[in-house]
C-alpha positions in Angstrom: -61.2 -59.1 -14.2 -61.5 -55.3 -14.4 -64.6 -53.8 -13.3 -65.0 -51.6 -16.4 -63.2 -51.5 -19.8 -63.6 -48.2 -21.8 -63.0 -48.5 -25.4 -61.7 -45.1 -26.7 -59.4 -42.7 -24.8 -60.7 -39.2 -25.9 -62.2 -36.7 -23.5 -65.5 -38.7 -23.1 -63.5 -42.0 -22.1 -61.1 -40.1 -19.8 -63.8 -38.3 -18.1 -65.6 -41.4 -17.6 -62.5 -43.2 -16.2 -61.9 -40.3 -13.6 -65.6 -40.4 -12.5 -65.3 -44.1 -12.0 -62.0 -44.1 -10.2 -63.5 -41.5 -7.7 -65.6 -44.6 -6.4 -62.8 -47.1 -6.3 -63.9 -48.8 -9.6 -61.1 -50.7 -11.4 -60.8 -49.3 -14.8 -58.9 -50.0 -18.0 -59.0 -47.6 -21.0 -58.1 -49.0 -24.3 -57.2 -46.5 -27.3 -56.2 -47.6 -30.5 -53.9 -44.5 -31.5 -50.5 -45.1 -30.0 -49.9 -41.3 -29.6 -52.5 -38.5 -28.8 -54.0 -36.7 -31.9 -52.7 -33.2 -32.6 -55.9 -32.4 -34.5 -58.0 -29.4 -33.0 -61.5 -30.8 -33.6 -62.8 -28.5 -30.6 -61.9 -25.2 -29.6 -63.3 -24.8 -25.9 -65.5 -25.6 -23.2 -69.1 -24.5 -22.6 -70.3 -23.1 -19.2 -71.7 -26.7 -18.2 -68.5 -28.5 -18.7 -66.6 -25.7 -17.0 -69.0 -26.1 -14.1 -68.1 -30.0 -14.2 -64.3 -29.2 -14.1 -64.9 -26.8 -11.1 -67.1 -29.6 -9.4 -64.2 -32.1 -9.5 -61.3 -29.5 -8.6 -60.0 -29.4 -12.1 -60.9 -25.8 -13.3 -57.7 -24.3 -12.2 -55.7 -26.6 -14.6 -57.9 -25.7 -17.4 -58.0 -22.1 -16.8 -54.1 -22.0 -16.9 -54.2 -23.5 -20.2 -57.1 -21.6 -21.9 -58.6 -18.2 -22.5 -61.9 -16.8 -21.3 -64.2 -15.3 -23.8 -67.1 -13.5 -22.3 -70.5 -14.4 -23.6 -72.1 -17.7 -24.4 -74.9 -17.0 -26.8 -73.4 -17.0 -30.4 -75.7 -18.9 -32.6 -74.9 -19.6 -36.0 -72.3 -16.8 -36.0 -74.7 -14.2 -35.0 -73.4 -11.9 -32.2 -75.7 -10.4 -30.0 -75.7 -9.0 -26.3 -76.4 -11.7 -23.8 -78.7 -11.8 -20.7 -76.6 -10.4 -17.8 -78.1 -12.9 -15.3 -77.5 -16.3 -16.8 -77.9 -19.1 -14.2 -74.0 -19.9 -14.0 -71.0 -18.6 -12.1 -69.1 -19.2 -15.3 -70.8 -17.2 -18.0 -68.1 -17.4 -20.6 -66.6 -19.8 -22.9 -63.1 -21.1 -22.1 -61.1 -21.2 -25.2 -58.8 -24.4 -25.1 -57.7 -26.7 -28.0 -58.7 -30.3 -27.8 -55.3 -31.9 -27.6 -55.1 -29.8 -24.3 -58.2 -30.8 -23.0 -57.4 -34.5 -23.8 -54.1 -34.2 -22.2 -55.6 -32.7 -18.9 -58.3 -35.3 -18.6 -55.9 -38.1 -19.5 -53.6 -37.0 -16.5 -56.6 -36.8 -14.1 -57.5 -40.4 -15.0 -54.1 -41.6 -14.6 -53.6 -39.8 -11.2 -56.7 -41.3 -10.0 -55.5 -44.9 -10.7 -57.0 -45.5 -14.1 -54.9 -47.9 -16.5 -54.5 -46.5 -20.0 -53.2 -48.5 -22.9 -52.4 -46.8 -26.1 -52.0 -48.6 -29.2 -54.4 -51.1 -28.2 -57.3 -51.6 -30.6 -60.4 -53.3 -29.6 -61.6 -55.9 -32.3 -64.6 -57.3 -30.9 -66.3 -58.5 -27.7 -68.6 -61.0 -26.3 -70.9 -60.6 -23.2 -72.4 -63.1 -20.9 -74.2 -62.8 -17.5 -71.1 -62.3 -15.7 -69.2 -60.0 -17.7 -67.7 -59.0 -21.3 -64.6 -60.5 -22.8 -62.9 -57.9 -25.0 -60.9 -59.0 -28.0 -57.7 -56.8 -29.1 -55.9 -56.5 -32.5 -52.9 -58.2 -31.0 -54.7 -61.4 -30.5 -55.1 -61.0 -26.6 -58.2 -60.7 -24.6 -59.3 -58.6 -21.5 -62.4 -59.5 -19.2 -64.3 -56.9 -17.4 -67.7 -56.7 -15.8 -69.0 -53.9 -18.0 -67.8 -52.4 -21.2 -68.5 -48.6 -22.4 -67.9 -47.6 -26.0 -66.6 -44.4 -26.1 -65.0 -45.0 -29.7 -66.4 -42.3 -31.7 -69.2 -41.7 -34.5 -67.9 -45.0 -36.3 -68.0 -47.0 -33.1 -67.2 -50.6 -33.4 -68.9 -51.1 -30.1 -72.2 -49.8 -31.4 -72.1 -51.5 -34.6 -71.3 -54.9 -32.9 -74.2 -54.4 -30.5 -76.5 -53.9 -33.6 -78.1 -50.7 -32.1 -79.6 -48.6 -34.8 -78.2 -45.1 -35.4 -80.6 -43.5 -37.5 -80.8 -39.8 -38.7 -79.7 -37.9 -41.7 -76.6 -38.7 -43.9 -74.0 -36.1 -44.6 -75.2 -33.6 -47.3 -72.3 -31.1 -47.0 -68.8 -31.6 -45.9 -65.9 -29.4 -44.6 -62.0 -29.6 -44.8 -60.3 -28.5 -41.7 -56.5 -28.1 -41.3 -53.7 -26.1 -39.7 -50.8 -25.3 -41.9 -48.6 -22.4 -42.7 -49.3 -19.6 -45.4 -47.2 -17.3 -47.5 -49.9 -14.6 -47.9 -49.3 -11.6 -45.7 -51.7 -11.5 -42.8 -53.3 -8.3 -43.7 -54.0 -9.4 -47.2 -55.3 -12.7 -45.8 -57.6 -11.2 -43.4 -59.3 -8.8 -46.1 -59.8 -11.7 -48.4 -61.4 -14.0 -45.7 -63.6 -11.0 -44.6 -65.0 -10.4 -48.1 -65.7 -14.3 -48.6 -67.5 -14.7 -45.5 -70.0 -12.0 -46.4 -71.5 -14.9 -48.3 -69.9 -18.0 -47.2 -70.3 -18.4 -43.4 -68.9 -22.1 -43.6 -65.4 -20.5 -44.7 -62.7 -19.2 -42.6 -58.8 -19.0 -42.4 -57.3 -17.1 -39.4 -54.2 -17.3 -37.0 -53.9 -20.5 -34.8 -50.7 -19.6 -32.9 -47.2 -20.6 -33.2 -47.0 -19.2 -36.9 -49.8 -21.6 -38.1 -53.1 -20.8 -39.6 -56.3 -22.7 -39.2 -58.7 -23.1 -42.1 -62.1 -24.4 -42.6 -63.6 -24.6 -46.2 -66.3 -26.4 -47.8 -65.3 -29.7 -49.6 -66.0 -30.3 -53.2 -68.3 -33.4 -52.3 -69.0 -35.8 -49.4 -66.2 -38.2 -49.3 -67.2 -41.9 -49.7 -64.7 -42.9 -47.0 -64.5 -40.3 -44.2 -61.7 -42.2 -42.5 -59.3 -41.1 -45.3 -58.0 -37.7 -44.6 -58.0 -35.0 -47.3 -54.9 -34.1 -49.2 -53.0 -30.8 -49.3 -54.0 -30.5 -53.0 -57.8 -30.9 -52.0 -57.4 -28.0 -49.6 -55.7 -25.9 -52.0 -58.3 -26.5 -54.5 -61.1 -25.6 -52.3 -59.3 -22.6 -51.1 -59.1 -21.4 -54.7 -62.7 -22.1 -55.6 -64.0 -20.0 -52.6 -61.2 -17.4 -52.1 -59.6 -17.0 -55.7 -56.3 -18.0 -54.1 -54.8 -20.8 -51.8 -52.8 -18.3 -49.6 -49.8 -20.4 -50.6 -50.6 -23.1 -47.8 -48.0 -25.5 -47.0 -46.6 -27.8 -44.3 -49.9 -28.8 -42.9 -49.6 -30.1 -39.3 -52.8 -32.0 -39.7 -55.8 -32.3 -42.3 -59.2 -33.6 -41.4 -63.0 -33.4 -42.3 -66.2 -33.1 -40.9 -69.6 -33.2 -42.1 -73.3 -32.1 -41.2 -74.2 -35.9 -40.8 -76.8 -36.1 -38.0 -77.6 -39.6 -36.0 -78.7 -40.6 -32.5 -78.5 -44.2 -31.2 -81.6 -45.9 -30.6 -80.3 -47.2 -27.2 -77.3 -46.3 -25.1 -77.1 -49.8 -23.5 -77.4 -53.4 -24.4 -76.8 -55.9 -21.6 -73.5 -55.1 -19.8 -72.2 -52.5 -22.5 -73.0 -48.9 -22.8 -72.5 -46.2 -25.3 -71.2 -42.5 -24.6 -70.0 -39.5 -26.5 -69.9 -39.6 -30.4 -70.4 -43.4 -30.2 -74.3 -42.5 -29.3 -74.5 -39.5 -31.2 -73.1 -37.4 -34.3 -74.1 -34.0 -35.4 -72.5 -30.9 -37.2 -70.0 -29.1 -35.0 -71.4 -25.8 -35.4 -71.5 -24.2 -31.8 -68.8 -26.6 -30.6 -71.1 -28.8 -28.6 -69.7 -32.3 -29.5 -66.8 -32.7 -26.9 -69.1 -30.9 -24.4 -71.8 -33.3 -24.9 -69.4 -36.2 -24.4 -68.2 -35.1 -21.1 -71.7 -34.4 -19.7 -72.6 -37.9 -20.7 -69.7 -39.4 -18.8 -70.6 -37.2 -15.8 -74.0 -38.6 -15.8 -73.1 -42.3 -16.3 -70.0 -42.4 -14.1 -71.5 -42.4 -10.6 -74.5 -44.6 -11.6 -72.3 -47.3 -12.9 -70.2 -47.1 -9.9 -73.0 -47.6 -7.7 -73.9 -50.7 -9.6 -70.5 -51.9 -9.1 -70.3 -51.1 -5.6 -73.7 -52.7 -4.9 -75.9 -49.8 -3.6 -77.6 -48.7 -7.0 -81.4 -48.6 -6.5 -83.2 -50.5 -9.1 -83.6 -48.7 -12.2 -80.6 -46.3 -11.8 -78.6 -47.5 -14.7 -81.8 -47.1 -17.0 -81.8 -43.3 -16.1 -78.6 -42.8 -18.1 -80.5 -43.2 -21.4 -83.9 -41.4 -20.3 -82.0 -38.5 -19.2 -79.0 -38.1 -21.8 -81.0 -39.3 -24.9 -83.4 -36.1 -24.9 -80.5 -34.1 -24.3 -78.8 -35.4 -27.4 -81.7 -34.9 -29.3 -82.1 -31.3 -28.5 -78.3 -30.9 -29.3 -78.9 -32.4 -32.9 -81.8 -30.1 -33.4 -79.8 -27.0 -32.5 -76.6 -27.8 -34.2 -78.5 -29.0 -37.5 -80.4 -25.7 -37.4 -77.2 -23.8 -37.3 -75.6 -25.8 -40.1 -78.6 -24.7 -42.2 -78.2 -21.0 -41.3 -74.6 -20.8 -42.6 -75.7 -21.8 -46.2 -75.3 -19.1 -48.7 -78.7 -19.7 -50.2 -81.4 -17.0 -50.1 -83.7 -19.0 -48.1 -81.4 -19.7 -45.1 -80.0 -16.3 -45.2 -83.4 -14.7 -45.0 -84.0 -17.1 -42.0 -80.8 -16.0 -40.5 -81.7 -12.3 -40.7 -85.1 -12.8 -39.2 -83.3 -14.8 -36.4 -80.8 -12.1 -35.7 -83.8 -9.7 -35.2 -85.5 -12.1 -32.8 -82.3 -12.5 -30.8 -82.7 -8.8 -29.7 -85.5 -10.2 -27.5 -84.1 -11.1 -24.1 -86.2 -14.4 -23.8 -85.0 -15.6 -27.3 -81.4 -14.7 -26.6 -81.6 -16.4 -23.1 -83.2 -19.6 -24.5 -80.5 -20.0 -27.1 -77.7 -19.4 -24.7 -79.0 -21.8 -22.2 -79.3 -24.5 -24.9 -75.7 -24.0 -26.2 -74.3 -23.7 -22.7 -76.4 -26.8 -21.4 -77.2 -25.0 -18.4 -81.1 -25.1 -19.2 -81.1 -29.0 -19.0 -83.8 -30.3 -16.7 -84.1 -34.2 -16.0 -87.7 -35.5 -15.3 -87.6 -36.1 -11.6 -91.5 -35.8 -11.4 -93.6 -32.8 -10.3 -91.9 -30.0 -8.1 -90.4 -26.6 -8.2 -88.6 -25.4 -11.1 -85.1 -26.1 -9.6 -86.0 -29.9 -9.4 -84.2 -31.8 -12.1 -81.7 -29.0 -12.8 -78.3 -28.7 -11.7 -77.6 -26.3 -9.0 -74.9 -23.6 -10.0 -72.1 -22.8 -7.9 -73.4 -20.7 -5.0 -71.4 -18.9 -2.1 -72.0 -20.3 1.4 -71.2 -18.8 4.7 -68.1 -21.2 5.0 -67.1 -21.4 1.4 -68.8 -22.3 -1.8 -70.9 -25.1 -3.2 -68.7 -26.7 -5.7 -65.7 -27.0 -3.1 -68.0 -29.6 -1.5 -68.4 -31.8 -4.4 -64.9 -32.9 -5.2 -65.3 -36.5 -4.1 -68.2 -37.3 -6.4 -70.6 -38.1 -3.6 -74.2 -37.0 -3.1 -74.9 -33.8 -1.1 -77.5 -32.7 1.3 -77.1 -28.8 1.6 -79.3 -28.1 4.8 -80.1 -24.4 5.5 -82.4 -25.6 8.3 -79.7 -27.5 10.3 -82.5 -30.2 11.3 -82.0 -32.8 8.8 -80.0 -35.9 8.6 -78.6 -38.6 6.1 -77.9 -41.1 8.7 -78.0 -44.6 6.9 -76.5 -43.1 3.9 -73.3 -41.4 5.2 -71.2 -43.7 3.2 -72.7 -42.2 -0.1 -74.2 -38.8 0.8 -72.3 -35.8 2.5 -74.7 -33.5 4.9 -73.5 -29.9 5.0 -75.5 -27.5 7.2 -74.6 -24.2 6.0 -76.6 -21.1 4.4 -76.5 -19.0 1.2 -78.4 -15.8 0.4 -78.5 -17.3 -3.2 -80.5 -20.5 -2.4 -84.2 -20.0 -2.0 -84.9 -23.3 -0.4 -84.7 -24.7 3.0 -82.6 -27.8 1.9 -81.7 -29.5 -1.3 -80.4 -32.9 -2.0 -77.9 -33.0 -4.8 -77.1 -36.1 -7.0 -73.1 -36.7 -7.6 -73.6 -34.9 -10.9 -75.0 -31.8 -9.0 -78.6 -32.1 -10.3 -81.2 -31.2 -7.6 -83.1 -34.6 -6.5 -85.2 -33.0 -3.8 -86.3 -29.7 -2.2 -87.7 -29.5 1.1 -87.4 -29.7 4.9 -89.3 -32.5 6.0 -87.0 -35.4 7.2 -89.9 -38.0 6.3 -90.2 -36.6 2.7 -86.3 -36.8 2.3 -86.1 -40.5 3.2 -87.7 -41.8 0.2 -85.7 -39.6 -2.0 -82.5 -40.8 -0.4 -83.6 -44.4 -1.1 -84.6 -43.3 -4.7 -81.4 -42.3 -5.6 -78.9 -43.7 -3.3 -80.4 -47.2 -2.6 -81.2 -48.7 0.7 -79.9 -47.5 3.9 -76.7 -49.2 5.2 -77.2 -52.3 7.5 -76.9 -51.7 10.8 -77.6 -47.9 10.5 -80.4 -46.3 12.2 -82.4 -44.4 9.5 -83.6 -41.0 10.2 
């Protein structure tokens, strides 16, 4: 029996597998596709996801494969100057195509000991008090203590659980492709610039290696979105919007996306969880989908590992839903708003012009930048200072920097007083007595995901917070 089976080997599933393996959890990832997809559904990582890679010692791998683009506040294609002091050490977008992100995360999961089986489709499952029996397309079964559905917007896991997926159906759809063109680049650029004056949802541009990437509104919303568009459909829509199909040929891939917006009513039923697109779908404006899934896994991984390893305090697994569901609601709102603002209709364009003026104000620009970058997330840990419930950005210490201390996915007490202790929890929480000119607090207790669980300097006040987030003290240990 495995500890956890993950259905779906995309970035959400592979990130979760890595997080679980940091804590010695026995993980099996089942992916129905025999080979990794070459489709580029995401073009980059936002600051919070970049921070996550840094927290786990992966950032150098990603930086070597991507390109840094300063600024994180582009909203619905509106370019405005950003606040200079955003609360992150990574104030940039990392341009990196999804197949590369998929590969790097898969490599990490395997390095840590996760088993990955491709060409292995989950067709059903049954759960009982002790675990979950997972049925595969080849007629075999696997058994695990827990199952996590990271199997996309049309999630079989979610559907079999019967979890509601309310929201708005697609009203608009776009065709997305990489292919070759025969139109000279200068002429192509001139045509595209003219079309985009009135159609923000249209674009054709270089994708590298002699290929061009196209996004063009579809004629209608497809009845079956699992069926990819044809090259002829792409040509027809290019001609409809640009007056030419640019001589497109030899597509590497063609896919479709829509403005459908849905959010699962629950993220858990018994021993089965949902994460990533299985729990939420939304328009891709702003590129938040992949990032949201990675961040879901970063929240769930240590909590599920704590349950499996026997030290999770009561209710810890429930905080996955109570913390991540509101975040997804916010992403759905902001992406839906952007999809409306790219409409060529007069009403949305008037709102767009007004918003462009409002974004000249620092508070508005900051608000939108923090929402898109996911650095403004604050979980509800109760009353306390503004930093409580937020993740702590990477800060310099006298002997290094904070994120260098978070590689193993443990809790961390950063103690500037040197008087505190985590005795009783040393198997789960590291104690670092160090100082930083950028931390205005005597001490902070960080969860494994980097969110601040406690701020203070009193040992008696620290103890209940250690128990709240990291369970009871180890037997035989003297507490305090």
